[in-house]
A tleap script that builds the chain and sets N, CA, C and O, in Angstrom:
source leaprc.protein.ff14SB
mol = sequence {
  NMET SER ALA SER GLN GLN THR GLN GLN LEU
  THR PHE LEU GLN GLU LYS ILE GLU GLN ILE
  GLY SER ALA ILE PHE PHE ASN GLN SER GLU
  SER VAL LEU LYS LEU PRO THR SER LEU VAL
  SER ASN ILE LYS VAL ASP ASP PHE GLY TYR
  MET TRP PHE PHE VAL GLN LYS PRO LYS GLN
  ASN LEU GLN GLU PHE ASP ASN GLU PHE PRO
  VAL ARG MET ASP PHE PHE LYS LYS GLY LEU
  ILE THR PHE CYS CARG
}
set mol.1.N position { 39.156 -33.446 -2.930 }
set mol.1.CA position { 37.915 -33.378 -3.608 }
set mol.1.C position { 38.090 -32.803 -5.004 }
set mol.1.O position { 38.702 -31.749 -5.176 }
set mol.2.N position { 37.557 -33.489 -5.986 }
set mol.2.CA position { 37.794 -33.035 -7.305 }
set mol.2.C position { 36.927 -31.818 -7.694 }
set mol.2.O position { 35.942 -31.526 -7.016 }
set mol.3.N position { 37.278 -31.129 -8.748 }
set mol.3.CA position { 36.583 -29.920 -9.180 }
set mol.3.C position { 35.153 -30.268 -9.535 }
set mol.3.O position { 34.230 -29.496 -9.273 }
set mol.4.N position { 34.974 -31.454 -10.141 }
set mol.4.CA position { 33.681 -31.926 -10.526 }
set mol.4.C position { 32.761 -32.120 -9.316 }
set mol.4.O position { 31.589 -31.746 -9.341 }
set mol.5.N position { 33.313 -32.701 -8.277 }
set mol.5.CA position { 32.562 -32.936 -7.049 }
set mol.5.C position { 32.187 -31.589 -6.378 }
set mol.5.O position { 31.072 -31.448 -5.875 }
set mol.6.N position { 33.115 -30.596 -6.368 }
set mol.6.CA position { 32.826 -29.363 -5.785 }
set mol.6.C position { 31.760 -28.582 -6.567 }
set mol.6.O position { 30.904 -27.911 -5.992 }
set mol.7.N position { 31.844 -28.692 -7.862 }
set mol.7.CA position { 30.728 -28.108 -8.693 }
set mol.7.C position { 29.427 -28.739 -8.470 }
set mol.7.O position { 28.399 -28.063 -8.453 }
set mol.8.N position { 29.429 -30.031 -8.294 }
set mol.8.CA position { 28.171 -30.734 -8.076 }
set mol.8.C position { 27.623 -30.378 -6.731 }
set mol.8.O position { 26.408 -30.211 -6.625 }
set mol.9.N position { 28.438 -30.241 -5.654 }
set mol.9.CA position { 27.934 -29.833 -4.385 }
set mol.9.C position { 27.429 -28.389 -4.344 }
set mol.9.O position { 26.436 -28.086 -3.683 }
set mol.10.N position { 28.114 -27.523 -5.046 }
set mol.10.CA position { 27.710 -26.089 -5.164 }
set mol.10.C position { 26.418 -26.030 -5.878 }
set mol.10.O position { 25.530 -25.287 -5.460 }
set mol.11.N position { 26.255 -26.751 -6.909 }
set mol.11.CA position { 24.915 -26.724 -7.693 }
set mol.11.C position { 23.770 -27.260 -6.749 }
set mol.11.O position { 22.672 -26.704 -6.722 }
set mol.12.N position { 24.057 -28.317 -6.007 }
set mol.12.CA position { 23.068 -28.824 -5.074 }
set mol.12.C position { 22.584 -27.784 -4.094 }
set mol.12.O position { 21.387 -27.610 -3.862 }
set mol.13.N position { 23.596 -27.071 -3.505 }
set mol.13.CA position { 23.250 -26.011 -2.510 }
set mol.13.C position { 22.552 -24.860 -3.114 }
set mol.13.O position { 21.631 -24.301 -2.518 }
set mol.14.N position { 22.979 -24.472 -4.330 }
set mol.14.CA position { 22.266 -23.355 -5.044 }
set mol.14.C position { 20.796 -23.723 -5.251 }
set mol.14.O position { 19.918 -22.895 -5.010 }
set mol.15.N position { 20.516 -24.945 -5.693 }
set mol.15.CA position { 19.130 -25.334 -5.986 }
set mol.15.C position { 18.327 -25.437 -4.703 }
set mol.15.O position { 17.175 -25.003 -4.697 }
set mol.16.N position { 18.863 -25.991 -3.596 }
set mol.16.CA position { 18.150 -26.059 -2.337 }
set mol.16.C position { 17.827 -24.638 -1.806 }
set mol.16.O position { 16.683 -24.316 -1.484 }
set mol.17.N position { 18.883 -23.813 -1.731 }
set mol.17.CA position { 18.658 -22.537 -1.189 }
set mol.17.C position { 17.595 -21.718 -2.058 }
set mol.17.O position { 16.749 -21.003 -1.520 }
set mol.18.N position { 17.696 -21.868 -3.370 }
set mol.18.CA position { 16.661 -21.222 -4.276 }
set mol.18.C position { 15.301 -21.759 -3.993 }
set mol.18.O position { 14.339 -20.993 -3.952 }
set mol.19.N position { 15.175 -23.055 -3.793 }
set mol.19.CA position { 13.900 -23.730 -3.481 }
set mol.19.C position { 13.283 -23.253 -2.195 }
set mol.19.O position { 12.086 -22.988 -2.086 }
set mol.20.N position { 14.199 -23.154 -1.194 }
set mol.20.CA position { 13.650 -22.715 0.135 }
set mol.20.C position { 13.299 -21.217 0.091 }
set mol.20.O position { 12.200 -20.831 0.489 }
set mol.21.N position { 14.212 -20.386 -0.382 }
set mol.21.CA position { 13.925 -18.978 -0.653 }
set mol.21.C position { 14.113 -17.975 0.484 }
set mol.21.O position { 14.231 -16.770 0.259 }
set mol.22.N position { 14.138 -18.501 1.704 }
set mol.22.CA position { 14.370 -17.477 2.842 }
set mol.22.C position { 15.070 -18.215 3.985 }
set mol.22.O position { 15.138 -19.442 4.053 }
set mol.23.N position { 15.584 -17.366 4.875 }
set mol.23.CA position { 16.331 -17.933 5.966 }
set mol.23.C position { 16.223 -16.946 7.152 }
set mol.23.O position { 15.881 -15.779 6.963 }
set mol.24.N position { 16.507 -17.408 8.317 }
set mol.24.CA position { 16.636 -16.653 9.537 }
set mol.24.C position { 18.110 -16.300 9.649 }
set mol.24.O position { 18.948 -17.201 9.665 }
set mol.25.N position { 18.456 -15.011 9.727 }
set mol.25.CA position { 19.812 -14.542 9.796 }
set mol.25.C position { 20.212 -14.231 11.256 }
set mol.25.O position { 19.620 -13.347 11.875 }
set mol.26.N position { 21.209 -14.949 11.809 }
set mol.26.CA position { 21.663 -14.699 13.155 }
set mol.26.C position { 23.109 -14.190 13.118 }
set mol.26.O position { 24.004 -14.861 12.606 }
set mol.27.N position { 23.315 -12.988 13.673 }
set mol.27.CA position { 24.650 -12.386 13.806 }
set mol.27.C position { 25.318 -12.958 14.971 }
set mol.27.O position { 24.834 -12.738 16.082 }
set mol.28.N position { 26.392 -13.681 14.848 }
set mol.28.CA position { 27.077 -14.295 15.969 }
set mol.28.C position { 28.330 -13.607 16.456 }
set mol.28.O position { 29.197 -14.216 17.083 }
set mol.29.N position { 28.408 -12.271 16.142 }
set mol.29.CA position { 29.510 -11.493 16.558 }
set mol.29.C position { 29.447 -11.207 18.092 }
set mol.29.O position { 28.364 -11.189 18.676 }
set mol.30.N position { 30.610 -10.989 18.717 }
set mol.30.CA position { 30.669 -10.596 20.113 }
set mol.30.C position { 30.513 -9.187 20.341 }
set mol.30.O position { 30.548 -8.769 21.498 }
set mol.31.N position { 30.333 -8.341 19.293 }
set mol.31.CA position { 30.297 -6.897 19.361 }
set mol.31.C position { 29.100 -6.445 20.109 }
set mol.31.O position { 28.076 -7.129 20.113 }
set mol.32.N position { 29.189 -5.319 20.742 }
set mol.32.CA position { 27.981 -4.750 21.467 }
set mol.32.C position { 26.947 -4.321 20.396 }
set mol.32.O position { 25.756 -4.595 20.550 }
set mol.33.N position { 27.386 -3.668 19.343 }
set mol.33.CA position { 26.504 -3.220 18.289 }
set mol.33.C position { 26.557 -4.153 17.122 }
set mol.33.O position { 27.606 -4.309 16.496 }
set mol.34.N position { 25.458 -4.772 16.819 }
set mol.34.CA position { 25.465 -5.798 15.799 }
set mol.34.C position { 24.134 -5.828 15.036 }
set mol.34.O position { 23.133 -5.366 15.584 }
set mol.35.N position { 24.070 -6.334 13.831 }
set mol.35.CA position { 22.791 -6.434 13.118 }
set mol.35.C position { 21.908 -7.331 13.829 }
set mol.35.O position { 22.402 -8.317 14.375 }
set mol.36.N position { 20.631 -7.109 13.894 }
set mol.36.CA position { 19.687 -7.915 14.680 }
set mol.36.C position { 19.379 -9.232 13.838 }
set mol.36.O position { 19.610 -9.341 12.634 }
set mol.37.N position { 18.859 -10.152 14.597 }
set mol.37.CA position { 18.338 -11.420 13.914 }
set mol.37.C position { 17.173 -10.928 13.090 }
set mol.37.O position { 16.371 -10.092 13.505 }
set mol.38.N position { 17.122 -11.536 11.812 }
set mol.38.CA position { 16.022 -11.054 10.923 }
set mol.38.C position { 15.793 -12.137 9.861 }
set mol.38.O position { 16.612 -13.033 9.659 }
set mol.39.N position { 14.724 -12.017 9.242 }
set mol.39.CA position { 14.338 -12.893 8.129 }
set mol.39.C position { 14.898 -12.298 6.822 }
set mol.39.O position { 14.666 -11.125 6.532 }
set mol.40.N position { 15.634 -13.104 6.034 }
set mol.40.CA position { 16.135 -12.621 4.795 }
set mol.40.C position { 15.536 -13.459 3.671 }
set mol.40.O position { 15.190 -14.628 3.842 }
set mol.41.N position { 15.425 -12.790 2.482 }
set mol.41.CA position { 14.948 -13.493 1.336 }
set mol.41.C position { 15.675 -13.038 0.109 }
set mol.41.O position { 16.590 -12.221 0.214 }
set mol.42.N position { 15.320 -13.518 -1.029 }
set mol.42.CA position { 15.986 -13.208 -2.297 }
set mol.42.C position { 17.487 -13.554 -2.159 }
set mol.42.O position { 18.384 -12.776 -2.484 }
set mol.43.N position { 17.680 -14.776 -1.654 }
set mol.43.CA position { 19.090 -15.207 -1.429 }
set mol.43.C position { 19.627 -15.769 -2.761 }
set mol.43.O position { 18.946 -16.558 -3.416 }
set mol.44.N position { 20.767 -15.391 -3.135 }
set mol.44.CA position { 21.456 -15.883 -4.310 }
set mol.44.C position { 22.847 -16.437 -3.935 }
set mol.44.O position { 23.610 -15.819 -3.192 }
set mol.45.N position { 23.135 -17.613 -4.477 }
set mol.45.CA position { 24.464 -18.236 -4.242 }
set mol.45.C position { 25.192 -18.103 -5.571 }
set mol.45.O position { 24.751 -18.676 -6.567 }
set mol.46.N position { 26.281 -17.372 -5.611 }
set mol.46.CA position { 27.017 -17.238 -6.820 }
set mol.46.C position { 27.891 -18.419 -7.133 }
set mol.46.O position { 27.904 -19.383 -6.367 }
set mol.47.N position { 28.637 -18.388 -8.244 }
set mol.47.CA position { 29.417 -19.499 -8.732 }
set mol.47.C position { 30.700 -19.725 -7.862 }
set mol.47.O position { 31.397 -20.725 -8.031 }
set mol.48.N position { 30.984 -18.805 -6.961 }
set mol.48.CA position { 32.115 -18.950 -6.001 }
set mol.48.C position { 31.630 -19.517 -4.635 }
set mol.48.O position { 32.452 -19.800 -3.764 }
set mol.49.N position { 30.343 -19.675 -4.456 }
set mol.49.CA position { 29.787 -20.151 -3.218 }
set mol.49.C position { 29.350 -19.114 -2.240 }
set mol.49.O position { 28.895 -19.454 -1.148 }
set mol.50.N position { 29.480 -17.755 -2.614 }
set mol.50.CA position { 29.152 -16.675 -1.763 }
set mol.50.C position { 27.618 -16.513 -1.796 }
set mol.50.O position { 27.016 -16.579 -2.868 }
set mol.51.N position { 26.990 -16.303 -0.631 }
set mol.51.CA position { 25.616 -15.988 -0.637 }
set mol.51.C position { 25.397 -14.467 -0.542 }
set mol.51.O position { 26.063 -13.746 0.200 }
set mol.52.N position { 24.419 -14.037 -1.344 }
set mol.52.CA position { 24.042 -12.587 -1.402 }
set mol.52.C position { 22.631 -12.407 -1.025 }
set mol.52.O position { 21.750 -13.111 -1.519 }
set mol.53.N position { 22.400 -11.501 -0.182 }
set mol.53.CA position { 20.961 -11.218 0.288 }
set mol.53.C position { 20.955 -9.780 0.960 }
set mol.53.O position { 21.997 -9.198 1.260 }
set mol.54.N position { 19.766 -9.293 1.155 }
set mol.54.CA position { 19.601 -7.985 1.748 }
set mol.54.C position { 19.039 -8.164 3.220 }
set mol.54.O position { 18.247 -9.061 3.509 }
set mol.55.N position { 19.499 -7.273 4.084 }
set mol.55.CA position { 18.865 -7.178 5.395 }
set mol.55.C position { 18.415 -5.747 5.590 }
set mol.55.O position { 18.937 -4.843 4.938 }
set mol.56.N position { 17.484 -5.530 6.447 }
set mol.56.CA position { 16.989 -4.184 6.700 }
set mol.56.C position { 18.047 -3.318 7.315 }
set mol.56.O position { 18.760 -3.739 8.226 }
set mol.57.N position { 18.151 -2.110 6.821 }
set mol.57.CA position { 19.162 -1.203 7.286 }
set mol.57.C position { 18.832 -0.795 8.766 }
set mol.57.O position { 17.691 -0.435 9.056 }
set mol.58.N position { 19.827 -0.852 9.695 }
set mol.58.CA position { 19.513 -0.512 11.083 }
set mol.58.C position { 19.453 1.013 11.186 }
set mol.58.O position { 19.882 1.703 10.261 }
set mol.59.N position { 18.947 1.539 12.258 }
set mol.59.CA position { 18.820 3.016 12.514 }
set mol.59.C position { 20.238 3.665 12.772 }
set mol.59.O position { 20.441 4.856 12.536 }
set mol.60.N position { 21.197 2.825 13.265 }
set mol.60.CA position { 22.454 3.357 13.653 }
set mol.60.C position { 23.266 3.581 12.358 }
set mol.60.O position { 22.915 3.045 11.306 }
set mol.61.N position { 24.338 4.365 12.441 }
set mol.61.CA position { 25.253 4.668 11.344 }
set mol.61.C position { 25.961 3.372 10.950 }
set mol.61.O position { 26.520 2.709 11.824 }
set mol.62.N position { 25.962 2.992 9.696 }
set mol.62.CA position { 26.614 1.689 9.273 }
set mol.62.C position { 28.071 1.680 9.559 }
set mol.62.O position { 28.633 0.601 9.744 }
set mol.63.N position { 28.748 2.838 9.611 }
set mol.63.CA position { 30.205 2.818 9.842 }
set mol.63.C position { 30.470 2.310 11.345 }
set mol.63.O position { 31.594 1.942 11.688 }
set mol.64.N position { 29.481 2.309 12.135 }
set mol.64.CA position { 29.686 1.841 13.539 }
set mol.64.C position { 29.676 0.339 13.696 }
set mol.64.O position { 29.970 -0.150 14.787 }
set mol.65.N position { 29.353 -0.420 12.662 }
set mol.65.CA position { 29.155 -1.839 12.643 }
set mol.65.C position { 30.475 -2.464 12.173 }
set mol.65.O position { 31.240 -1.827 11.450 }
set mol.66.N position { 30.741 -3.714 12.585 }
set mol.66.CA position { 31.896 -4.466 12.038 }
set mol.66.C position { 31.687 -4.739 10.578 }
set mol.66.O position { 30.564 -5.014 10.156 }
set mol.67.N position { 32.804 -4.666 9.748 }
set mol.67.CA position { 32.696 -4.890 8.381 }
set mol.67.C position { 32.482 -6.444 8.079 }
set mol.67.O position { 31.787 -6.838 7.143 }
set mol.68.N position { 33.085 -7.198 8.879 }
set mol.68.CA position { 32.941 -8.663 8.744 }
set mol.68.C position { 32.591 -9.278 10.106 }
set mol.68.O position { 33.057 -8.786 11.134 }
set mol.69.N position { 31.819 -10.292 10.130 }
set mol.69.CA position { 31.351 -10.969 11.367 }
set mol.69.C position { 30.768 -12.326 10.987 }
set mol.69.O position { 30.264 -12.526 9.882 }
set mol.70.N position { 30.855 -13.265 11.956 }
set mol.70.CA position { 30.211 -14.559 11.758 }
set mol.70.C position { 28.764 -14.574 11.794 }
set mol.70.O position { 28.181 -13.839 12.590 }
set mol.71.N position { 28.088 -15.383 10.964 }
set mol.71.CA position { 26.690 -15.462 11.006 }
set mol.71.C position { 26.269 -16.924 10.923 }
set mol.71.O position { 27.041 -17.804 10.541 }
set mol.72.N position { 25.012 -17.145 11.297 }
set mol.72.CA position { 24.367 -18.456 11.121 }
set mol.72.C position { 23.069 -18.251 10.432 }
set mol.72.O position { 22.329 -17.351 10.826 }
set mol.73.N position { 22.738 -18.994 9.456 }
set mol.73.CA position { 21.556 -18.879 8.712 }
set mol.73.C position { 20.778 -20.188 8.747 }
set mol.73.O position { 21.307 -21.235 8.373 }
set mol.74.N position { 19.478 -20.136 9.212 }
set mol.74.CA position { 18.690 -21.319 9.157 }
set mol.74.C position { 17.715 -21.171 8.094 }
set mol.74.O position { 16.918 -20.233 8.089 }
set mol.75.N position { 17.750 -22.136 7.117 }
set mol.75.CA position { 16.814 -22.184 5.982 }
set mol.75.C position { 15.755 -23.155 6.271 }
set mol.75.O position { 16.036 -24.299 6.630 }
set mol.76.N position { 14.490 -22.726 6.122 }
set mol.76.CA position { 13.370 -23.576 6.290 }
set mol.76.C position { 12.154 -23.055 5.598 }
set mol.76.O position { 11.921 -21.847 5.611 }
set mol.77.N position { 11.389 -23.881 5.010 }
set mol.77.CA position { 10.150 -23.395 4.337 }
set mol.77.C position { 9.011 -24.392 4.743 }
set mol.77.O position { 9.092 -25.610 4.582 }
set mol.78.N position { 7.974 -23.756 5.271 }
set mol.78.CA position { 6.812 -24.628 5.669 }
set mol.78.C position { 6.316 -25.435 4.443 }
set mol.78.O position { 6.207 -24.919 3.330 }
set mol.79.N position { 6.035 -26.679 4.698 }
set mol.79.CA position { 5.530 -27.550 3.648 }
set mol.79.C position { 6.622 -28.274 2.926 }
set mol.79.O position { 6.312 -29.211 2.191 }
set mol.80.N position { 7.905 -27.911 3.075 }
set mol.80.CA position { 8.981 -28.686 2.491 }
set mol.80.C position { 9.716 -29.535 3.496 }
set mol.80.O position { 9.912 -29.103 4.632 }
set mol.81.N position { 10.114 -30.687 3.132 }
set mol.81.CA position { 10.821 -31.491 4.030 }
set mol.81.C position { 12.348 -31.027 4.177 }
set mol.81.O position { 13.026 -31.309 5.165 }
set mol.82.N position { 12.781 -30.337 3.161 }
set mol.82.CA position { 14.199 -29.841 3.147 }
set mol.82.C position { 14.384 -28.625 4.135 }
set mol.82.O position { 13.570 -27.706 4.216 }
set mol.83.N position { 15.464 -28.711 4.827 }
set mol.83.CA position { 15.896 -27.521 5.551 }
set mol.83.C position { 17.463 -27.550 5.572 }
set mol.83.O position { 18.060 -28.606 5.363 }
set mol.84.N position { 18.078 -26.449 5.811 }
set mol.84.CA position { 19.533 -26.353 5.739 }
set mol.84.C position { 19.959 -25.412 6.858 }
set mol.84.O position { 19.307 -24.402 7.121 }
set mol.85.N position { 21.078 -25.765 7.522 }
set mol.85.CA position { 21.588 -24.846 8.593 }
set mol.85.C position { 23.044 -24.590 8.249 }
set mol.85.O position { 23.728 -23.858 8.965 }
savepdb mol mol.pdb
quit
């Protein structure tokens, strides 16, 4: 895939995610202690393709959680035909 195609795909995803604006965050870790499923908003996709967003801080000490873990995010906005998983 050429750099131009990658840039075009990234731009498309950035626009769609900005248009939708929120997603359901699912932590798919096998850990006993993990961040709960939650609604996230103010999602930004940077020029490297990383998504940035905030989740509500859990009551437990953050050092007890895994630093990295797999997630699934379902993007959907009522009234829009577009969705992304």
